C-alpha positions as CSV (number, residue, x, y, z in Angstrom):
1,M,19.4,0.4,-18.9
2,R,18.1,1.9,-15.6
3,K,18.4,5.5,-16.9
4,G,16.4,4.6,-20.0
5,W,13.6,3.1,-18.0
6,F,13.5,6.2,-15.7
7,N,13.3,8.6,-18.7
8,I,10.5,6.7,-20.3
9,C,8.5,6.5,-17.1
10,K,9.1,10.2,-16.4
11,L,7.7,11.2,-19.8
12,L,4.7,8.8,-19.3
13,F,4.0,10.2,-15.8
14,L,4.1,13.8,-16.9
15,F,1.9,13.1,-20.0
16,M,-0.8,11.2,-18.0
17,C,-0.8,13.8,-15.3
18,F,-1.2,16.7,-17.8
19,F,-3.4,15.2,-20.5
20,P,-6.5,14.0,-18.4
21,M,-6.7,17.3,-16.5
22,Q,-6.8,19.2,-19.8
23,A,-9.0,16.8,-21.9
24,F,-11.5,15.9,-19.3
25,S,-11.8,19.1,-17.3
26,A,-15.6,19.1,-17.7
27,N,-15.9,16.3,-15.2
28,E,-15.9,17.2,-11.6
29,P,-13.1,15.3,-9.8
30,M,-13.7,13.2,-6.7
31,F,-11.4,13.8,-3.7
32,D,-10.8,11.1,-1.0
33,Y,-8.4,10.7,1.9
34,E,-7.3,8.1,4.3
35,L,-5.6,8.6,7.7
36,D,-3.6,5.8,9.2
37,A,-0.5,5.5,11.4
38,Y,1.4,3.5,8.7
39,Y,-0.2,4.6,5.4
40,S,-2.0,7.9,4.9
41,N,-3.0,9.4,1.5
42,I,-5.1,11.9,-0.4
43,S,-6.4,11.1,-3.9
44,L,-8.3,12.6,-6.8
45,T,-10.4,10.4,-9.1
46,K,-11.4,11.6,-12.6
47,G,-13.3,9.9,-15.5
48,F,-12.1,9.8,-19.1
49,H,-15.5,10.6,-20.6
50,N,-17.1,13.0,-18.2
51,Q,-18.8,10.2,-16.3
52,S,-19.3,9.6,-12.6
53,V,-18.0,6.6,-10.7
54,P,-20.6,3.8,-11.4
55,L,-22.6,2.5,-8.4
56,V,-23.2,-1.2,-8.1
57,D,-25.7,-3.0,-5.9
58,N,-24.5,-4.5,-2.7
59,L,-22.6,-7.7,-3.4
60,N,-21.0,-10.5,-1.5
61,E,-17.2,-10.7,-1.4
62,L,-16.9,-13.1,-4.4
63,D,-19.3,-11.1,-6.5
64,I,-17.3,-8.0,-5.8
65,Y,-14.2,-9.5,-7.3
66,K,-16.2,-10.7,-10.3
67,Q,-17.7,-7.2,-10.9
68,I,-14.3,-5.5,-10.6
69,L,-12.7,-7.9,-13.1
70,K,-15.4,-7.3,-15.7
71,N,-14.0,-5.3,-18.6
72,S,-10.8,-4.8,-16.5
73,L,-8.6,-4.1,-19.5
74,Q,-10.5,-1.0,-20.5
75,P,-9.4,1.9,-18.3
76,D,-12.0,4.7,-17.9
77,F,-10.7,6.5,-14.8
78,V,-7.4,8.0,-13.6
79,V,-6.6,8.5,-9.9
80,F,-3.8,10.8,-8.7
81,E,-2.6,10.0,-5.2
82,A,0.0,11.4,-2.7
83,S,0.8,9.2,0.2
84,V,3.0,9.3,3.3
85,N,4.1,6.6,5.8
86,P,4.1,8.3,9.2
87,M,5.4,5.5,11.4
88,P,8.4,4.7,9.1
89,I,9.2,8.4,9.0
90,L,9.0,8.5,12.9
91,G,11.5,5.6,12.9
92,V,14.0,7.6,10.9
93,Y,13.6,10.6,13.2
94,L,13.9,8.5,16.4
95,K,17.0,6.7,15.1
96,D,18.7,10.0,14.5
97,A,17.6,11.5,17.8
98,W,18.2,8.5,20.1
99,Y,21.0,6.4,19.0
100,D,23.8,5.9,16.4
101,G,25.4,2.9,14.8
102,K,27.3,2.0,18.0
103,N,24.2,1.0,20.0
104,S,21.8,0.2,17.1
105,Q,21.7,-3.5,18.3
106,N,20.3,-2.8,21.7
107,V,16.8,-3.9,22.8
108,D,15.2,-0.4,22.4
109,A,16.6,0.0,18.9
110,K,15.3,-3.4,17.8
111,L,11.9,-2.7,19.3
112,M,11.7,0.6,17.5
113,Q,12.7,-1.0,14.2
114,A,10.0,-3.7,14.7
115,V,7.3,-1.1,15.3
116,T,8.3,1.2,12.4
117,T,9.5,-1.3,9.7
118,G,7.6,-2.7,6.7
119,F,7.6,0.2,4.3
120,E,10.6,1.0,2.2
121,E,9.9,4.6,1.4
122,P,8.7,7.7,3.4
123,Y,6.3,8.9,0.7
124,A,5.1,8.3,-2.9
125,L,3.3,10.0,-5.8
126,S,1.1,7.6,-7.8
127,L,-0.9,7.6,-10.9
128,F,-3.6,4.9,-11.5
129,A,-5.4,4.2,-14.8
130,G,-8.2,1.6,-14.8
131,R,-11.7,1.0,-13.7
132,V,-13.4,2.3,-10.5
133,L,-16.6,1.2,-8.9
134,R,-18.6,2.4,-5.9
135,F,-20.4,-0.2,-3.7
136,A,-24.0,0.6,-2.7
137,P,-24.8,0.0,1.0
138,P,-27.2,-2.8,2.1
139,E,-30.8,-1.7,2.4
140,G,-31.4,0.4,5.5
141,M,-27.6,0.7,6.2
142,N,-25.2,3.6,5.7
143,T,-21.6,3.2,4.5
144,T,-18.5,5.0,5.7
145,G,-15.0,5.3,4.3
146,D,-14.0,4.9,0.6
147,N,-16.3,2.0,-0.4
148,K,-14.8,1.7,-3.9
149,G,-13.1,-1.0,-5.9
150,Y,-10.2,-0.4,-8.3
151,I,-8.5,-2.5,-11.0
152,G,-5.8,-1.3,-13.4
153,Y,-2.3,0.0,-13.9
154,L,-0.4,1.9,-11.3
155,L,2.8,4.0,-11.6
156,S,4.5,5.2,-8.4
157,V,7.6,7.3,-7.9
158,G,9.7,8.7,-5.1
159,T,13.1,10.0,-4.2
160,Q,14.0,8.3,-0.9
161,H,14.4,4.8,0.4
162,I,14.4,3.5,4.1
163,Q,16.8,0.8,5.2
164,R,16.9,-0.1,8.9
165,N,15.4,3.3,9.9
166,T,18.0,5.1,7.8
167,L,17.0,7.5,4.9
168,I,18.8,6.9,1.6
169,A,18.7,9.1,-1.4
170,D,17.2,6.9,-4.2
171,R,15.0,7.8,-7.1
172,W,12.8,4.8,-7.5
173,M,9.7,3.9,-9.5
174,E,7.3,1.0,-9.3
175,V,5.0,-0.2,-12.1
176,E,2.3,-2.7,-11.3
177,W,-1.1,-4.2,-12.1
178,K,-3.4,-3.9,-9.1
179,I,-6.8,-4.8,-7.7
180,K,-7.8,-3.1,-4.5
181,G,-10.9,-2.0,-2.7
182,Q,-12.7,-1.3,0.5
183,R,-16.3,-1.8,1.8
184,E,-17.4,-0.6,5.2
185,T,-20.9,-0.6,6.8
186,A,-22.1,-0.5,10.3
187,A,-21.8,-4.3,10.3
188,Q,-18.5,-5.0,8.6
189,Y,-15.2,-3.7,7.3
190,L,-13.6,-5.4,4.4
191,S,-10.5,-4.4,2.4
192,W,-8.4,-6.2,-0.1
193,S,-5.4,-5.7,-2.4
194,F,-3.8,-8.0,-5.0
195,R,-0.8,-6.7,-6.9
196,G,2.1,-7.7,-9.2
197,G,4.8,-5.6,-10.8
198,A,8.3,-4.4,-10.9
199,K,10.4,-1.8,-8.9
200,F,13.4,0.0,-10.2
201,H,16.0,1.9,-8.1
202,Q,18.5,4.5,-9.3
203,H,20.8,3.8,-6.4
204,P,23.4,1.4,-7.6
205,E,23.5,-0.6,-4.3
206,I,19.7,-1.3,-4.2
207,S,18.7,-4.3,-6.4
208,D,15.7,-4.0,-8.9
209,S,13.0,-6.5,-8.2
210,F,9.8,-8.1,-9.4
211,M,7.1,-8.4,-6.7
212,L,3.8,-10.2,-6.1
213,G,1.7,-9.3,-3.1
214,L,-1.7,-9.8,-1.5
215,R,-3.6,-8.3,1.5
216,R,-7.0,-9.0,2.9
217,D,-8.5,-7.4,6.0
218,R,-11.9,-8.0,7.7
219,I,-13.6,-6.8,10.8
220,D,-17.1,-7.8,11.9
221,Y,-18.6,-5.1,14.1
222,Q,-21.8,-7.0,14.9
223,K,-21.5,-10.6,15.8
224,S,-23.2,-12.9,18.3
225,E,-20.0,-14.4,19.6
226,D,-16.3,-13.6,19.6
227,T,-14.8,-15.5,16.8
228,F,-11.1,-15.1,16.9
229,L,-10.4,-15.9,13.2
230,R,-13.1,-13.5,12.0
231,D,-11.4,-10.2,12.8
232,I,-8.1,-11.0,11.1
233,G,-6.0,-9.3,8.4
234,I,-3.2,-10.9,6.4
235,E,-0.5,-9.4,4.2
236,Y,2.1,-11.3,2.2
237,Q,4.6,-10.0,-0.4
238,L,7.3,-11.8,-2.3
239,D,10.1,-9.9,-4.1
240,V,12.6,-11.6,-6.5
241,L,15.7,-10.1,-8.1
242,Q,15.1,-9.0,-11.7
243,S,18.6,-10.2,-12.6
244,S,18.2,-13.8,-11.4
245,F,14.6,-14.4,-10.2
246,V,16.1,-15.4,-6.8
247,P,13.9,-14.3,-3.8
248,S,15.3,-11.2,-2.3
249,R,12.6,-10.3,0.3
250,Q,9.5,-11.8,1.8
251,T,7.0,-10.1,4.1
252,L,4.3,-11.8,6.2
253,I,2.1,-9.8,8.6
254,V,-1.0,-11.0,10.4
255,D,-3.3,-8.4,12.1
256,K,-5.8,-9.1,14.9
257,H,-8.6,-6.6,15.5
258,W,-10.7,-5.9,18.6
259,P,-13.7,-3.6,17.7
260,V,-15.3,-1.8,20.6
261,H,-18.4,0.6,20.7
262,Q,-20.0,-1.1,17.7
263,G,-17.0,-0.4,15.5
264,K,-16.5,3.3,16.3
265,L,-13.1,2.4,17.6
266,T,-11.0,-0.7,16.7
267,F,-7.7,-1.6,18.3
268,S,-5.3,-3.7,16.2
269,L,-2.0,-5.5,16.7
270,G,0.0,-6.8,13.7
271,F,2.7,-9.4,14.1
272,G,5.0,-10.7,11.4
273,V,8.4,-11.0,9.9
274,V,10.5,-9.6,7.0
275,W,13.0,-11.9,5.5
276,Q,15.8,-10.3,3.4
277,G,18.2,-12.1,1.0
278,A,21.9,-11.4,0.8
279,D,21.7,-9.8,-2.6
280,R,18.9,-7.3,-1.8
281,Y,21.5,-4.7,-1.1
282,L,25.0,-4.4,-2.5
283,G,28.3,-2.7,-1.4
284,D,28.2,-0.6,1.7
285,L,24.4,-1.0,2.1
286,A,24.9,-4.8,2.4
287,K,27.1,-4.5,5.5
288,G,25.6,-5.9,8.7
289,Y,22.3,-6.7,7.1
290,D,19.6,-8.5,9.1
291,K,18.2,-11.6,7.5
292,W,15.1,-11.6,9.7
293,T,13.3,-8.5,11.1
294,L,10.4,-8.7,13.5
295,V,7.3,-6.7,12.7
296,L,5.0,-5.3,15.4
297,R,2.2,-2.9,14.3
298,P,0.0,-1.5,17.1
299,N,-2.8,0.6,15.5
300,M,-6.3,2.0,16.0
301,K,-9.1,2.8,13.6
302,F,-11.9,5.3,14.3
């Protein structure tokens, strides 16, 4: 069953990667990139019908969601993305360089795992098909960053899996429906992501799962008083086993931001937990599993 799914998705991925580039080569693609300690990526956006990404007037947060959902079932753009997760990769390297299984339970090892955990793969290649919008800046204000909204279907693939800072050979794929976006001005940074889908693993000891996740992050650079709850981000994801719908993993992370120099530099500290069920991994991978893992994410944004 798994082999059939992988073959179907491989054919779909190759077709969608090749077909748009040939059929819509008249449209100039749009390149974007994002640099972050935990998730960095480079992407190419291309329209189906030789069109540019539409620009919409500045909207409040609720109107943004309404505008993105409008005609959401009619894809008109494809986005190709390559992403890496630097801190999880660093965790794999440090584990190999600093300690082995004999002292993996000491304080230093636990702290390193807390700082580098949260992502289950070192990299991914992704293909998105859906709608894309650009958000116009408020009058008299410039925007920075991506400032786009996306809604549609996402297919991601990779060849490696990370478990407790250990790299495991695993051809995986993830199929999901996703809403994501970012808006940043001199006054405010706002990003969001809502996603649901399924993840398949070729490794026989890693269980396939369905997942549902949300993330919302907000930073106010210009405010008259320090409101603690205003500069907060939250991320939650629930995974359930495809075989039984029993919860197999839950992730909850809350980020607190401290902007300085009018938002030119923002320090962040994320704190949370990852809960893992007993059937998430099978066989040798299930030996000595941790039910609870602490998450600490120090970060900075320029």
